[in-house]
Each structure stands twice: as structure tokens, then as C-alpha cells.
N, C-alpha and C positions, 0 to 999 in steps of 0.2 A: 582505239586502232580499228580502222575499217577493213572490210573484207579485201579490198585492193592491196593494202599493205600486207595483210596476213598472207595473201597469195604470193606476193612479191617475195616475202622472206622465205616461205615454204619452198617455192620453185627454185629460188636461188640457192638455198641450202641443199636441196636434193641434187641439183645439177653440180654443184661444187664438190659435194661429198662423193658423188659418183665418178666424177673425173678424177679426184684425188685418189680414190680407191683403184681405179683402172691404172693410174700411174704407179701406185704402190704394188699392185700385182705384176706389172710389166717389170719393174725393177726387181721384184722378188724372183720372178723367173729368170731374169738375166743374170742376176748375182747367185742364183741358186740358194737363196736364203729365204727365211720366213719373215717377210717385212709387211705382212697383210695385217692391217689394223683389226678388222673384225675377228680374225683368227687369233690374234694376240690377246684381244679382249676376252675371247672364249677361254684362252689359257689362264688368264687372270681369274675369271669366274670359277674355273676348275680348281685353281690353287686356293681359293677362298672356301672350298668345300661346300658349295651350295648344294642343298639336297633336291636337285632337279635333274631331269634326264639330260644326257649329252646333246640330244637334238635341241632341247629347250635352251641349254647354254649357248649353242651356236646361234640360235634365233636371237637370243638376248645380246649376244656380242654384236650382231648386225644392227639391232635396234639401238643399242648404246652408241654405236659409231655414228648413226645417223642423227641421234638426238645431240650428240656432241657437236656435230656439224651445224645443227640448228642453233645451238647456244652461241657458237661463234658468229653465225650470221645475224642473229638477234643483236649481239654486241656491235657488229659492224653498222647495223641499221641505226641503233641508238646513236652512235658517233656520226653517222651521215646525216640522219634526220634532225639532230640537234646542232648541226653544223660545227661540230668540233673538228671534223676532217671533211674535206670535199670529196665528192663522189668522183674519183680520179684514178688514172693509172698509178700514179706516184703513191696516193694514199693506199691503194690496194696492195701495192708492193710493200709498203711499210706495215700494213696490217698483216701480210703474210709472214714477214720477218718476226713481228711480235707474236703471232699465232704459233709460228714454228718454235719459238723459244718456250712458249707456254706448253706446247705439245711435248717437247723433249723433257722439260722439267716434270710434266705430269706422268710420262712414261718411266722416268727414273724412280719416281715415288712408287708408282704401281709395281714395277719390278722388285722394289725393296720390300713391298708388303707381302708378296707370295714367298712361301718357304724355299721353292726352287725356281731359279730363273730359267727362261727358255734357252736353248742352245742356239743362240744367233750371234752374228757379228754386231754387237751393240753399236760400235762406232759408224759402221755402214748404215745400220737401221736409222740412227739419229741424223745422219747426214741426208738420207732418203727422206726422212719424216720432215726435216726443215724444208726441203725443195717442194715436197708434197703440199705443205701449208702454204707456200707462196702461190703454187698452182691453184690451190683451193680458193684463196683470197681473190686472185685474178678472175677466176670463173665466176665466183659470187658477185664481183664487181660488174662484170660484163652482163650477167643475167639480171642483176638488180637494176642496172641502168636501163635495160629494155622497158622496164615498167614506168620510167619517169616521163 
């Protein structure tokens, strides 16, 4: 993997994760709910009783959020680079739908792991999360395509 591809993946993932996060924060404010993935990851870390400071848990929540975004874009790159899917609008929406389903399943599992679930509207969160992943994949596609 050359430097150009690494840069393509990193920039695509940061852009896509950032736009997805802005969307989640906007929906969270609009719905007056906590739909903020980094904050919910911090909640999960707290529920796991990690022996680190609250500030470090917050930082770890944000780092995990961006690392998960990076993993998704690395998966997209694998599919695009090996021509399993074309680099296109349709493929990016399909990837968003698949990513949204993966995201929802992952959060259901995470919420089952912690002893106390957050006080949120789970149905609303999962709907928002699904749309956020479609937005994520479209932004990843658009930025990724700039490097081609």
C-alpha cells in the first residue's frame, strides 16, 4: 500500500466520520436525545468500569469513533480496489445500508454488554444511526473519488 492510498483512506475516513458526527449531533439536538456516538462510546467505556479518568474515557470514545470509521473505509477500499464493487453513487449507498445494519447490530450488542442502558429513545437512535451511515458512506465515496 503506497502513501497515496494511505492518505486517500485516512482523509476519506476523517471527512466521512466528521460529517456523520455532525449529522448525529444535529439530530441529537433536534430530537433532544443523546444520539452522539462518541458520547455513547464514553458511556459504554464507563459501564465497563475502566480504571481511567473520565476525561481519558471521553478522549478514548472519540478515538474509538474515528478508528471505527477508519475500519469501515478500509473495508470500502478493499471492495473498491479489488473491484468487488465499483466506485459509484449506487455502491456507496449500498455500502451505507450495509454499514448501517452493521452499526445497529454493533450498538445493540454494546448496549447489552453494559449493566445499565443509557436513557435514550433506542428506536430513534437506530433510525438516526442508519441514516448517518448512509451519509458516512456517500462522503467516504466522494472524498475517496477525489484521489482517483
